N, C-alpha and C positions, 0 to 999 in steps of 0.2 A: 331824372324823371320829369316829364311834362304832365301837367294835369289834363285829364280828359275834358273835352268841351262840355260833356254832360255834367261833370263835377262843377265846373265853373258856373254853368247856368243854374244848377241846383243850389249852390251856395249863395249866389246872388239873389235868386228867387226867395231864399229863406231869410234874407236880411230883415224884413218886417217882423218875422217871428222871433228872430234873435234880438231885435231891438225891444220887443215887448217882454220877452222872458229871459233876456241875457243875464241880468243880475241874479235871478232865481237859479238859473242853470249854473252860473259860476259859483254861487254859494253852495249849492248842492254838490257840485263837483269837488270842492274842498272837503266837505263832509265825507263823501265817498272815498276820496283819495286817502284821507287820514285814517278812515276805518279799515280799508283794505290794505293800505301800504303805510303803516304808522312810521316807518323809517323816513318817509319823505317830509315829515313835519320838521325835522332838524334842518332842512334846506331853507327854511324861512326864518330870517333874523328879525324882521320888522313885525309890527302888529298884524296878525293874520286877518283881523277884521277889515283891513284895507284891500286885501288881495282880490276878493270877488269883483270889486269895482275896477281895479286895474286890469284884471283878466277880461272883464266885459268890454272895456274900451279897446283892448288889444284884439279881441275876437271881431268886434265891429269893424275896426280898421282893416283887418285882414280880409274879411268878407267883401268889403267895399273895393279893395284893391287886389283881389285874388288873381285877376287877369293882368295886373301891372305891378307885380311884386317889387320891381325895382324902385317904385315910389316909397316903399317901406324900408329902404336900405338903412337909413340912420336909426330908425326905431328897432329894426332887427339886430343891428350891431349893439345898441344899448341893451336890449334883452340878453344877447349873448354875453356881453360884459357882466351884466348882473348875475347871470347863471354861473359864470366862471367864478365870480366872487363868492357865490353861495355854494360852490362845489357841486353843481348839477352835473350829472354824468349821462352818457348816452342811454344807459339802462333805465333811467328815470322816465324817459319819454313814453314808453309803452304803458307805464303805470298811469301817467297823466292822461294819455289818450283813452285808456279804458275808462277812467273816471269821468272824463268829459262826455263820452258817448253814452255811458250809463245815466249820467245826469240829464242829458238831452232827452233820452228815452223816457226817463221818469217824469221830468217836468213837462215835457211837451205831450206826453201820452199819445193819443191817436194822431196828433200832428207830426209825430216823429215816425214818418214812414220809413220803410226799409231803404228807399231811394235816398231820402235825406240823410239818414244815418250813414249809408255807404259813401255818399258824397262828402260828408263832413269827416268821415274816417280817412278818406283819401286826401282831403285838404289838410287835415291835421298831420298825417304822415309826411306830406310834402313839406310843410312848415317845419316839422321836427327835424327833417333831414337838413334843411337849410341852416337851422340853428345849430345843429350838431356839428356840421362842417365848420361853421364859423367859430364855434366854441373850441373845436380841436385846434384850429389855428391860434386862438388866443392862449390856450393851455400850452401850446408849443413855444410861443414867443414871449410868454410872461411868466413871472414867478408868482405862483398862487400863494397869497398870504392874506389872512383876515385883517392884518394891520396895515397893509399898504394897497393903494389902488393898482389895478392890473393893466389897464391899457391907457397909454398916453394919447393925446390928441393926434400926435403924428402917426401913431399906429392905426388909429381909427380912420384917418383920412386915406390911408393906403389899403384899407380893407375892401373886400368885395363880398357881395351876396352870391353864394354858390347855389347852383341848381342842384336839385336832389336826384340821386340815382335810385331812390326807393321806388319799388314797383307795385306796392299794394297797400291797402288800408291797414291800420293798426287793428289787431284782433282784441 
């Protein structure tokens, strides 16, 4: 999947809004995620209080580089490794996407136009597919255990960021 030019433009144009409200959106996203999908709470081993800031930073970096995703290769592989260590699965991504879009709609209120929400839905789906494909590779080539690290530096250096075949926004 290639992102539409409209999505790229909308996401980039929304960067000031995301910078202003990102932490609030991320915090609300976790509230929604754990309320609607309580099973996802088990995927987080560290202090949950740190997650909104981590997510806000990741969203900002993604928005700024959405048209040059290759610049995020190392960060995306780090996220994929973290997800595999936490046993994140493909079926968790729609839950997170739903929570993010609901949080954006709630926090941004009238600033969350249907165009912005659609663009961020497509952008999230694109990113989710990239992460899912990289995580599938890691699951295939590593032994998943909470006691041992999963990907060596050698494996990381040979990894690639995959383009997504996903064709629509998360519902």
